C-alpha positions, 0 to 999 in steps of 0.5 A, spaced: 500 500 500 502 506 498 501 513 502 501 520 499 506 525 502 506 532 501 511 537 503 512 544 502 519 547 500 522 553 498 522 555 490 529 554 490 529 548 494 525 545 489 529 547 483 535 544 486 531 537 487 528 538 480 535 539 477 538 533 481 532 529 478 533 531 471 540 530 471 539 523 474 534 521 469 528 521 474 522 524 476 522 528 482 518 523 486 522 518 484 529 522 486 526 524 493 524 516 494 531 514 493 534 520 497 529 518 503 532 510 502 539 513 502 538 517 508 535 510 511 541 506 509 546 511 512 542 511 518 542 504 519 549 503 517 551 508 523 547 503 528 550 497 525 557 500 527 555 502 534 552 495 535 559 492 533 563 497 537 559 495 543 560 488 542 567 489 541 567 492 548 563 486 551 567 481 549 573 484 553 569 482 559 570 475 562 563 474 565 560 467 567 557 463 561 554 456 559 548 453 556 542 457 557 538 451 560 544 450 565 544 458 567 536 458 567 536 452 572 541 455 576 537 461 577 531 458 578 535 453 583 537 460 587 530 462 587 528 455 590 533 455 595 533 462 598 540 463 597 542 470 594 549 468 592 
């Protein structure tokens, strides 16, 4: 399903957009759609870089780990035993 989006721009801004679209061999609408997609991808790549950097920092830590079923059993056992450690 498509939605119509209407934005108001100055005449000079429209002329610039129209020029980019013409040079690219596109309609103004298609050029704007592609510009929005490019902006979205640009934002997504930054998020990916942030996430990878966070993972790089996280792997430097030395936390206890194991199979998830074992970890959950230990947690549940702690609740049942009343042992906070």
